[in-house]
ROKOL-42447 format. One record per residue: residue in one letter; x, y, z of N, C-alpha, C in turn. Coordinates in nm, 2 decimals. Example, Ala and Ser with C-alpha at 12.3 -4.5 7.8 and 13.67 -1.06 7.14 Angstrom:
<pts>
{"A"; {1.32; -0.57; 0.78}; {1.23; -0.45; 0.78}; {1.32; -0.33; 0.78}}
{"S"; {1.28; -0.22; 0.71}; {1.37; -0.11; 0.71}; {1.29; 0.00; 0.79}}
</pts>
This chain:
<pts>
{"X"; {0.08; -0.12; 0.00}; {0.00; 0.00; 0.00}; {0.09; 0.12; 0.00}}
{"X"; {0.05; 0.22; -0.08}; {0.13; 0.35; -0.09}; {0.06; 0.45; 0.00}}
{"X"; {0.14; 0.52; 0.08}; {0.09; 0.62; 0.17}; {0.19; 0.73; 0.18}}
{"X"; {0.14; 0.85; 0.17}; {0.23; 0.96; 0.21}; {0.15; 1.09; 0.19}}
{"X"; {0.21; 1.20; 0.23}; {0.14; 1.33; 0.22}; {0.19; 1.40; 0.09}}
{"X"; {0.27; 1.33; 0.01}; {0.32; 1.39; -0.11}; {0.23; 1.38; -0.22}}
{"X"; {0.27; 1.43; -0.34}; {0.19; 1.43; -0.46}; {0.13; 1.29; -0.49}}
{"X"; {0.00; 1.28; -0.51}; {-0.07; 1.15; -0.54}; {-0.15; 1.17; -0.66}}
{"X"; {-0.12; 1.10; -0.77}; {-0.19; 1.11; -0.89}; {-0.16; 1.24; -0.96}}
{"X"; {-0.21; 1.27; -1.08}; {-0.17; 1.39; -1.15}; {-0.24; 1.51; -1.11}}
{"X"; {-0.35; 1.51; -1.03}; {-0.43; 1.63; -1.01}; {-0.44; 1.68; -0.87}}
{"X"; {-0.39; 1.61; -0.77}; {-0.41; 1.65; -0.63}; {-0.28; 1.63; -0.55}}
{"X"; {-0.27; 1.71; -0.44}; {-0.16; 1.70; -0.35}; {-0.22; 1.72; -0.21}}
{"X"; {-0.15; 1.66; -0.11}; {-0.18; 1.69; 0.03}; {-0.16; 1.84; 0.05}}
{"X"; {-0.25; 1.89; 0.13}; {-0.25; 2.04; 0.16}; {-0.33; 2.12; 0.07}}
{"X"; {-0.38; 2.07; -0.04}; {-0.46; 2.14; -0.13}; {-0.61; 2.11; -0.12}}
{"X"; {-0.70; 2.20; -0.15}; {-0.84; 2.17; -0.14}; {-0.88; 2.05; -0.23}}
{"X"; {-0.97; 1.96; -0.18}; {-1.02; 1.85; -0.26}; {-1.11; 1.91; -0.37}}
{"X"; {-1.10; 1.84; -0.49}; {-1.19; 1.89; -0.60}; {-1.34; 1.87; -0.56}}
{"X"; {-1.42; 1.97; -0.60}; {-1.56; 1.97; -0.57}; {-1.63; 1.86; -0.65}}
{"X"; {-1.74; 1.81; -0.60}; {-1.83; 1.71; -0.67}; {-1.97; 1.72; -0.61}}
{"X"; {-2.06; 1.68; -0.69}; {-2.20; 1.66; -0.65}; {-2.25; 1.53; -0.73}}
{"X"; {-2.27; 1.43; -0.66}; {-2.31; 1.30; -0.72}; {-2.43; 1.24; -0.65}}
{"X"; {-2.50; 1.15; -0.72}; {-2.62; 1.09; -0.66}; {-2.57; 0.96; -0.58}}
{"X"; {-2.63; 0.94; -0.46}; {-2.60; 0.82; -0.39}; {-2.69; 0.71; -0.43}}
{"X"; {-2.68; 0.60; -0.36}; {-2.76; 0.48; -0.40}; {-2.91; 0.50; -0.39}}
{"X"; {-2.95; 0.60; -0.32}; {-3.10; 0.64; -0.31}; {-3.14; 0.76; -0.40}}
{"X"; {-3.05; 0.80; -0.48}; {-3.06; 0.91; -0.57}; {-3.06; 1.05; -0.50}}
{"X"; {-3.01; 1.05; -0.38}; {-2.99; 1.18; -0.31}; {-2.86; 1.24; -0.35}}
{"X"; {-2.85; 1.37; -0.38}; {-2.73; 1.43; -0.42}; {-2.64; 1.46; -0.30}}
{"X"; {-2.51; 1.42; -0.31}; {-2.42; 1.44; -0.20}; {-2.30; 1.52; -0.27}}
{"X"; {-2.27; 1.63; -0.20}; {-2.16; 1.72; -0.25}; {-2.05; 1.73; -0.15}}
{"X"; {-1.93; 1.77; -0.20}; {-1.82; 1.79; -0.11}; {-1.86; 1.89; -0.01}}
{"X"; {-1.93; 2.00; -0.05}; {-1.97; 2.10; 0.05}; {-2.05; 2.05; 0.16}}
{"X"; {-2.14; 1.95; 0.13}; {-2.23; 1.90; 0.23}; {-2.15; 1.81; 0.33}}
{"X"; {-2.03; 1.77; 0.30}; {-1.95; 1.69; 0.39}; {-1.86; 1.78; 0.48}}
{"X"; {-1.84; 1.90; 0.45}; {-1.75; 1.99; 0.52}; {-1.81; 2.01; 0.66}}
{"X"; {-1.72; 2.03; 0.76}; {-1.75; 2.05; 0.90}; {-1.71; 1.93; 0.98}}
{"X"; {-1.69; 1.82; 0.91}; {-1.63; 1.70; 0.97}; {-1.52; 1.65; 0.88}}
{"X"; {-1.43; 1.57; 0.94}; {-1.33; 1.50; 0.86}; {-1.41; 1.41; 0.76}}
{"X"; {-1.35; 1.38; 0.64}; {-1.41; 1.30; 0.54}; {-1.32; 1.20; 0.48}}
{"X"; {-1.37; 1.08; 0.46}; {-1.29; 0.97; 0.40}; {-1.37; 0.95; 0.26}}
{"X"; {-1.30; 0.97; 0.15}; {-1.35; 0.95; 0.02}; {-1.28; 0.83; -0.03}}
{"X"; {-1.36; 0.72; -0.06}; {-1.30; 0.59; -0.10}; {-1.35; 0.56; -0.25}}
{"X"; {-1.26; 0.56; -0.34}; {-1.29; 0.52; -0.48}; {-1.27; 0.37; -0.49}}
{"X"; {-1.37; 0.31; -0.55}; {-1.36; 0.16; -0.58}; {-1.38; 0.14; -0.73}}
{"X"; {-1.32; 0.03; -0.78}; {-1.34; 0.00; -0.92}; {-1.47; -0.08; -0.96}}
{"X"; {-1.49; -0.19; -0.88}; {-1.60; -0.28; -0.92}; {-1.69; -0.33; -0.81}}
{"X"; {-1.81; -0.28; -0.79}; {-1.90; -0.34; -0.69}; {-1.92; -0.49; -0.73}}
{"X"; {-1.95; -0.57; -0.63}; {-1.98; -0.71; -0.65}; {-1.86; -0.79; -0.68}}
{"X"; {-1.74; -0.74; -0.64}; {-1.62; -0.82; -0.66}; {-1.56; -0.84; -0.52}}
{"X"; {-1.49; -0.94; -0.50}; {-1.44; -0.98; -0.36}; {-1.36; -0.87; -0.29}}
{"X"; {-1.27; -0.80; -0.36}; {-1.19; -0.70; -0.30}; {-1.27; -0.58; -0.26}}
{"X"; {-1.36; -0.53; -0.35}; {-1.44; -0.42; -0.33}; {-1.55; -0.45; -0.22}}
{"X"; {-1.60; -0.57; -0.22}; {-1.69; -0.61; -0.12}; {-1.62; -0.61; 0.02}}
{"X"; {-1.50; -0.67; 0.02}; {-1.42; -0.67; 0.15}; {-1.40; -0.53; 0.20}}
{"X"; {-1.36; -0.44; 0.11}; {-1.33; -0.30; 0.16}; {-1.46; -0.23; 0.21}}
{"X"; {-1.57; -0.25; 0.13}; {-1.69; -0.19; 0.18}; {-1.74; -0.25; 0.31}}
{"X"; {-1.73; -0.38; 0.32}; {-1.77; -0.44; 0.45}; {-1.68; -0.40; 0.57}}
{"X"; {-1.56; -0.38; 0.54}; {-1.47; -0.34; 0.65}; {-1.51; -0.20; 0.70}}
{"X"; {-1.55; -0.11; 0.60}; {-1.60; 0.02; 0.64}; {-1.73; 0.00; 0.72}}
{"X"; {-1.82; -0.08; 0.67}; {-1.95; -0.10; 0.73}; {-1.93; -0.15; 0.88}}
{"X"; {-1.84; -0.25; 0.89}; {-1.82; -0.31; 1.02}; {-1.75; -0.22; 1.12}}
{"X"; {-1.69; -0.12; 1.07}; {-1.61; -0.03; 1.16}; {-1.66; 0.11; 1.15}}
{"X"; {-1.78; 0.13; 1.11}; {-1.84; 0.27; 1.09}; {-1.84; 0.34; 1.22}}
{"X"; {-1.86; 0.28; 1.33}; {-1.86; 0.35; 1.46}; {-1.72; 0.40; 1.49}}
{"X"; {-1.62; 0.34; 1.45}; {-1.48; 0.39; 1.48}; {-1.46; 0.52; 1.39}}
{"X"; {-1.51; 0.52; 1.27}; {-1.50; 0.64; 1.19}; {-1.58; 0.75; 1.25}}
{"X"; {-1.70; 0.72; 1.30}; {-1.79; 0.82; 1.36}; {-1.72; 0.87; 1.49}}
{"X"; {-1.65; 0.79; 1.57}; {-1.58; 0.83; 1.69}; {-1.47; 0.93; 1.66}}
{"X"; {-1.42; 0.92; 1.53}; {-1.31; 1.02; 1.49}; {-1.38; 1.14; 1.42}}
{"X"; {-1.51; 1.15; 1.43}; {-1.58; 1.26; 1.37}; {-1.56; 1.27; 1.22}}
{"X"; {-1.58; 1.15; 1.15}; {-1.55; 1.15; 1.01}; {-1.68; 1.10; 0.93}}
{"X"; {-1.70; 1.16; 0.82}; {-1.79; 1.11; 0.72}; {-1.72; 1.01; 0.64}}
{"X"; {-1.79; 0.93; 0.57}; {-1.73; 0.84; 0.47}; {-1.83; 0.83; 0.35}}
{"X"; {-1.77; 0.84; 0.23}; {-1.84; 0.81; 0.11}; {-1.76; 0.72; 0.02}}
{"X"; {-1.82; 0.63; -0.05}; {-1.76; 0.54; -0.15}; {-1.80; 0.59; -0.28}}
{"X"; {-1.71; 0.60; -0.38}; {-1.75; 0.65; -0.51}; {-1.70; 0.55; -0.61}}
{"X"; {-1.79; 0.51; -0.71}; {-1.77; 0.42; -0.81}; {-1.82; 0.48; -0.94}}
{"X"; {-1.76; 0.44; -1.05}; {-1.80; 0.49; -1.19}; {-1.93; 0.41; -1.24}}
{"X"; {-1.99; 0.33; -1.15}; {-2.11; 0.25; -1.19}; {-2.23; 0.34; -1.16}}
{"X"; {-2.34; 0.30; -1.23}; {-2.47; 0.37; -1.21}; {-2.53; 0.35; -1.07}}
{"X"; {-2.62; 0.44; -1.03}; {-2.67; 0.43; -0.90}; {-2.76; 0.31; -0.88}}
{"X"; {-2.82; 0.25; -0.98}; {-2.89; 0.12; -0.97}; {-2.80; 0.01; -0.92}}
{"X"; {-2.69; 0.00; -0.98}; {-2.59; -0.10; -0.94}; {-2.54; -0.07; -0.80}}
{"X"; {-2.52; 0.05; -0.77}; {-2.47; 0.09; -0.63}; {-2.58; 0.06; -0.53}}
{"X"; {-2.71; 0.08; -0.57}; {-2.82; 0.05; -0.48}; {-2.82; -0.09; -0.44}}
{"X"; {-2.82; -0.18; -0.54}; {-2.82; -0.32; -0.52}; {-2.70; -0.37; -0.43}}
{"X"; {-2.58; -0.32; -0.47}; {-2.46; -0.35; -0.39}; {-2.47; -0.31; -0.25}}
{"X"; {-2.52; -0.18; -0.23}; {-2.53; -0.13; -0.09}; {-2.64; -0.21; -0.01}}
{"X"; {-2.75; -0.23; -0.07}; {-2.86; -0.31; 0.00}; {-2.81; -0.45; 0.04}}
{"X"; {-2.75; -0.52; -0.06}; {-2.71; -0.65; -0.03}; {-2.60; -0.66; 0.08}}
{"X"; {-2.52; -0.55; 0.10}; {-2.42; -0.55; 0.20}; {-2.45; -0.48; 0.32}}
{"X"; {-2.57; -0.42; 0.33}; {-2.61; -0.34; 0.45}; {-2.53; -0.22; 0.47}}
{"X"; {-2.49; -0.15; 0.37}; {-2.41; -0.03; 0.39}; {-2.50; 0.08; 0.44}}
{"X"; {-2.45; 0.15; 0.54}; {-2.52; 0.27; 0.59}; {-2.44; 0.40; 0.57}}
{"X"; {-2.37; 0.40; 0.46}; {-2.29; 0.52; 0.42}; {-2.33; 0.54; 0.27}}
{"X"; {-2.31; 0.66; 0.22}; {-2.34; 0.69; 0.08}; {-2.24; 0.61; -0.02}}
{"X"; {-2.30; 0.55; -0.12}; {-2.22; 0.50; -0.23}; {-2.26; 0.58; -0.35}}
{"X"; {-2.17; 0.66; -0.39}; {-2.20; 0.77; -0.50}; {-2.16; 0.72; -0.64}}
{"X"; {-2.25; 0.76; -0.73}; {-2.23; 0.72; -0.87}; {-2.16; 0.83; -0.95}}
{"X"; {-2.05; 0.79; -1.00}; {-1.97; 0.88; -1.09}; {-1.98; 0.83; -1.23}}
{"X"; {-2.10; 0.79; -1.26}; {-2.13; 0.73; -1.39}; {-2.13; 0.82; -1.51}}
{"X"; {-2.19; 0.94; -1.50}; {-2.20; 1.03; -1.61}; {-2.19; 1.17; -1.57}}
{"X"; {-2.11; 1.25; -1.64}; {-2.01; 1.21; -1.73}; {-1.92; 1.11; -1.67}}
{"X"; {-1.89; 1.01; -1.74}; {-1.82; 0.89; -1.69}; {-1.69; 0.92; -1.62}}
{"X"; {-1.69; 0.89; -1.49}; {-1.57; 0.90; -1.41}; {-1.51; 1.04; -1.40}}
{"X"; {-1.59; 1.15; -1.42}; {-1.54; 1.28; -1.41}; {-1.48; 1.32; -1.27}}
{"X"; {-1.55; 1.27; -1.17}; {-1.50; 1.30; -1.03}; {-1.37; 1.22; -1.01}}
{"X"; {-1.36; 1.10; -1.04}; {-1.24; 1.02; -1.03}; {-1.13; 1.09; -1.11}}
{"X"; {-1.16; 1.14; -1.23}; {-1.06; 1.21; -1.31}; {-1.01; 1.33; -1.23}}
{"X"; {-1.10; 1.41; -1.17}; {-1.06; 1.53; -1.10}; {-0.96; 1.50; -0.99}}
{"X"; {-0.98; 1.38; -0.93}; {-0.89; 1.34; -0.81}; {-0.77; 1.26; -0.86}}
{"X"; {-0.75; 1.24; -0.99}; {-0.64; 1.17; -1.04}; {-0.65; 1.02; -1.01}}
{"X"; {-0.77; 0.97; -1.00}; {-0.80; 0.83; -0.96}; {-0.86; 0.75; -1.07}}
{"X"; {-0.88; 0.80; -1.19}; {-0.95; 0.73; -1.29}; {-0.85; 0.64; -1.37}}
{"X"; {-0.89; 0.52; -1.41}; {-0.81; 0.43; -1.49}; {-0.87; 0.43; -1.63}}
{"X"; {-0.80; 0.51; -1.72}; {-0.85; 0.52; -1.85}; {-0.85; 0.39; -1.93}}
{"X"; {-0.76; 0.30; -1.90}; {-0.75; 0.18; -1.98}; {-0.87; 0.09; -1.95}}
{"X"; {-0.92; 0.09; -1.82}; {-1.03; 0.00; -1.78}; {-1.16; 0.07; -1.77}}
{"X"; {-1.16; 0.21; -1.75}; {-1.28; 0.29; -1.74}; {-1.35; 0.28; -1.60}}
{"X"; {-1.26; 0.26; -1.50}; {-1.31; 0.26; -1.36}; {-1.21; 0.34; -1.28}}
{"X"; {-1.25; 0.36; -1.15}; {-1.16; 0.43; -1.06}; {-1.06; 0.33; -1.00}}
{"X"; {-0.94; 0.38; -0.99}; {-0.84; 0.30; -0.92}; {-0.86; 0.31; -0.77}}
{"X"; {-0.80; 0.23; -0.69}; {-0.82; 0.22; -0.55}; {-0.74; 0.33; -0.48}}
{"X"; {-0.80; 0.45; -0.48}; {-0.75; 0.57; -0.41}; {-0.85; 0.61; -0.30}}
{"X"; {-0.80; 0.64; -0.19}; {-0.88; 0.70; -0.08}; {-0.82; 0.83; -0.04}}
{"X"; {-0.90; 0.93; -0.02}; {-0.86; 1.06; 0.02}; {-0.91; 1.10; 0.16}}
{"X"; {-0.82; 1.14; 0.24}; {-0.86; 1.17; 0.38}; {-0.85; 1.32; 0.38}}
{"X"; {-0.97; 1.38; 0.42}; {-0.99; 1.53; 0.42}; {-1.01; 1.58; 0.56}}
{"X"; {-0.96; 1.70; 0.59}; {-0.99; 1.76; 0.71}; {-1.13; 1.82; 0.70}}
{"X"; {-1.18; 1.89; 0.81}; {-1.31; 1.94; 0.82}; {-1.34; 2.05; 0.72}}
{"X"; {-1.23; 2.11; 0.66}; {-1.24; 2.22; 0.56}; {-1.24; 2.17; 0.42}}
{"X"; {-1.22; 2.04; 0.40}; {-1.22; 1.98; 0.27}; {-1.08; 1.98; 0.21}}
{"X"; {-0.98; 2.00; 0.29}; {-0.84; 2.00; 0.24}; {-0.78; 1.86; 0.26}}
{"X"; {-0.71; 1.81; 0.15}; {-0.66; 1.68; 0.15}; {-0.54; 1.67; 0.25}}
{"X"; {-0.56; 1.57; 0.34}; {-0.46; 1.55; 0.44}; {-0.36; 1.44; 0.40}}
{"X"; {-0.42; 1.33; 0.35}; {-0.34; 1.21; 0.31}; {-0.42; 1.14; 0.20}}
{"X"; {-0.34; 1.07; 0.12}; {-0.40; 0.98; 0.01}; {-0.35; 0.84; 0.04}}
{"X"; {-0.44; 0.75; 0.04}; {-0.41; 0.60; 0.06}; {-0.45; 0.53; -0.07}}
{"X"; {-0.35; 0.46; -0.13}; {-0.39; 0.39; -0.25}; {-0.30; 0.26; -0.26}}
{"X"; {-0.34; 0.18; -0.36}; {-0.26; 0.06; -0.39}; {-0.21; 0.07; -0.53}}
{"X"; {-0.11; -0.02; -0.55}; {-0.04; -0.02; -0.68}; {-0.12; -0.09; -0.79}}
{"X"; {-0.23; -0.16; -0.76}; {-0.30; -0.24; -0.86}; {-0.45; -0.25; -0.82}}
{"X"; {-0.53; -0.27; -0.92}; {-0.68; -0.29; -0.89}; {-0.70; -0.41; -0.81}}
{"X"; {-0.62; -0.51; -0.82}; {-0.63; -0.64; -0.74}; {-0.58; -0.64; -0.60}}
{"X"; {-0.54; -0.52; -0.55}; {-0.48; -0.52; -0.42}; {-0.57; -0.42; -0.34}}
{"X"; {-0.63; -0.47; -0.23}; {-0.72; -0.39; -0.14}; {-0.64; -0.30; -0.05}}
{"X"; {-0.71; -0.20; 0.01}; {-0.65; -0.11; 0.11}; {-0.68; -0.16; 0.25}}
{"X"; {-0.59; -0.14; 0.34}; {-0.61; -0.18; 0.48}; {-0.69; -0.08; 0.55}}
{"X"; {-0.80; -0.12; 0.62}; {-0.89; -0.03; 0.69}; {-0.81; 0.05; 0.80}}
{"X"; {-0.72; -0.01; 0.87}; {-0.65; 0.05; 0.98}; {-0.57; 0.18; 0.93}}
{"X"; {-0.53; 0.18; 0.80}; {-0.47; 0.30; 0.74}; {-0.56; 0.42; 0.75}}
{"X"; {-0.69; 0.40; 0.74}; {-0.79; 0.51; 0.74}; {-0.79; 0.56; 0.89}}
{"X"; {-0.80; 0.47; 0.98}; {-0.81; 0.52; 1.12}; {-0.68; 0.60; 1.16}}
{"X"; {-0.57; 0.55; 1.12}; {-0.44; 0.62; 1.15}; {-0.44; 0.76; 1.09}}
{"X"; {-0.48; 0.77; 0.96}; {-0.47; 0.90; 0.89}; {-0.57; 0.99; 0.95}}
{"X"; {-0.70; 0.95; 0.98}; {-0.80; 1.04; 1.04}; {-0.76; 1.08; 1.18}}
{"X"; {-0.69; 0.99; 1.25}; {-0.65; 1.02; 1.39}; {-0.54; 1.13; 1.39}}
{"X"; {-0.47; 1.15; 1.28}; {-0.36; 1.25; 1.28}; {-0.42; 1.39; 1.26}}
{"X"; {-0.55; 1.40; 1.22}; {-0.61; 1.53; 1.19}; {-0.66; 1.59; 1.32}}
</pts>
């Protein structure tokens, strides 16, 4: 797993404001970066709902949501899939956090964060840890789509803010 406060991806750096977005969640409610400000935020990009690694990562967040809440943190998962897919995935896994659709224009939010994989058309495994003002504190990512992120890295990064 790659972690540091240095440049991450082509478009963002630690210490700079996170790119704005407004995306529908699994229930078609719009969620924006501005609506998340006032608390720390964990933005988790995933490539493929209904796959073992993405399921494991989402379920780790679900199972430890109280720990994130104790750190005064929001969490949103973003995927380039449509909200109908995200709804089914969220319902089947009992997720109580927003799963946002970056479907159209396809992957534009992932692109803004430097997390889009042009060759596959999905988001790479990048997570952005933001302070309460929406400034990027840390980026946690993996070197390949087939490698999951460790949940404890989120707790550590959020605990530093």
